[in-house]
Steps between C-alpha positions, in 0.01 A plus 500: 500500500638833402542758773545872422685700766473878470846628585445853379603772745192712434208419733175378339646540150486881526744697301715639783839462349546870507581556864468876467147463372414286805656758738294780336177300539555423867681824585250617761492164677876467496553851635269423795688174559832686501369745762399207718835330461685811601360464854710182560782567256845553646707803410785282370255341255378829352672440168425130467228321309159459659244218505152647493153344521199640320144373453475286193151639443658824381684310225199335347415602145139563409326207320153425366311214664149370560307647794486281812125533531397417143602278212605139481858389525661156454775388736699177530673513835814295587427187700137483386368142512125558514412735219537522127476797256140609484395380849324756712629564849253589770564808704644417848249524788563777754533456877822301497666469838862519383738761625664726241802723512480835665398775268689822426378810686541731205368261238840450332652159455853407596613401150842661471779527246861527609789605287844661536584853394858563392702771671447739206129430479451549873681832507339622179155441650592643840647818362244540217453864414734626778735789436712727706262780605509859378785486250450868440850609402554522128816284544289210643234497234704234330777330693672399176572746223637389166861586412686441176762229530736341246344183356736392219468600137234515225493543119290817506499818694574872485833619354606627835498140636716354215782288637777567248746236626255214490359619163848501339588162656188339360560664156853363488384152584236509229744626237755230590236228486372613157860558369437861399800604277724770648625807313852353511388182317336710223806725479728201456285364215498842324878526531547147363271574201688820428834313494368235263360763267837677492690177437604393154374268376159537677334199658141583401359183654652568837388861484144394421495262797634769738252756369211254564635434845535869573143570387374219728681641803371848431146371472541292817640797692205712393244232593653448845457829683763623737236558764166321470187580699539162665835612636356791696511450876325737734527519874180362657352638818218347697289677761548294809348561847719696742402609851417869478387545858603398846268397782574364848264329744574520873357212710494590873400238762466504877689208651478616866391285797145644488454323165379148567586219266154516348530874431850454359360226271236743371768764427723245337224379276417850378858586424569165333206558266610857441853384421377236248278763338776753458757255371258362245366827363782750560832329472681832488351610830739483798367356826640597840415291804512671844427317826470694823467451877639778712760539225464447127727357230492427131509122457486251218187311401586189701557691824195717436259208492675254728700704750443415866626801693243691709501804727315823578299710261638827355341547156685825437820296469358333189398831349845643572662197341280540191601869469870402543476252218315752280766761561783260422360316194164621389474864425134607467599703193598171319298235670125436552467394864234266635466362856292246690515459878359221714460530880269381784434869588701509820784758542693676774270786601754774483604388152165569327545879454836434328341232281219733393747782431728273289208354308326831427795730436772272358369167371158572339639798299753271326273194461275416213308272737513385862293208634457417868381152588400439861493138609248454782337230704131437436384679812698808406356518154261780588490849368419632849822358639804681366864412562753781554642456151157480335385819682814691410520385135130576449564863587795515255313321226191716497460648157818335367465329157822310544429339835272207590433299815341152526462236771530120478408261785532163327675341196163503322501884509830535314370440144221758500714757680796441260270519199333821633828680576668415169206478261535630150216747558683698765484528876230642722683619809 
């Protein structure tokens, strides 16, 4: 008995070979699944692939079928021993005492479809339509501007781009290959003919042969041009992308003892996502990582996310460190400066006036954008309860178009906050 095994990769014979088409169809479901997976996703796995689960109902294609309440349909079910085609089956009687499975509260079944997104697909969906906010400077309207660069040679172009050396080299090679007679060869034949004509007795046969040979060389020389259009070589220039602007993103994070591990995890998640976004979309943008306790220091990416040192809380030290780095390496006249700060909202009380002064008078005037993310516990996530930093920054940020403040209290809040702060449509402070 012949058995047919369907080994096709596409489910239910649907034409899903085009993976991008499938992702477009299920984009909304996949995006919701990614937001859910972020709640349990580790920071170190932010750039990895992701296995997501969506409802298979959303993948079904519309089909035409007979209505359930009308019409006659013929079935032959596997394992049937009692019925043949054409037999009528009585409707089952109600009132059975069997116990069924528990129903779904929302009416949706549990039929799910699980597949794995690649790293690129995961990040593309996560950062869909995200851009750096308020790229208002003319220099940042396009991070890459075309610049003419040498790209070899071509056979056509303007006279100003003619490469004389390569043109003459190619002309010489062609003339040698086609054996174009030189003027010296023709001159020698003319001299030889003149000597034979002056000799006595004359060798008319030899003179005729030489005249024929001379005419052939003259015709050949005329037919083989000294410089042919095919010999012309012009310098070729292609317009290649070249960074025309400079932007720097400062990432400031509170690593003091008042930051619990849960709050540090929230801050780390936000900055990891921010770091991935910047490196994917703006490869010419510099990123500066600054951790602070009672003192601040510029650190590398590994130390920024995984450092273990703790201490008191003096936020002005991070702002001072940022200004120091700006002064040393990133002049506001040449660089577009962006900054994002994460903190639990606690700070040394006497330090807040200095923080507000630095932010209002020195940092915001040189920044294109400054985002403050406050990581809070659930019970503190209340507009009526303000931390010292939130209260002070709110006064500074009133009316500012380059400053925004948001709160996150759980990993699930990070995606909407991140999307809101860095949406392509701008920021509502």
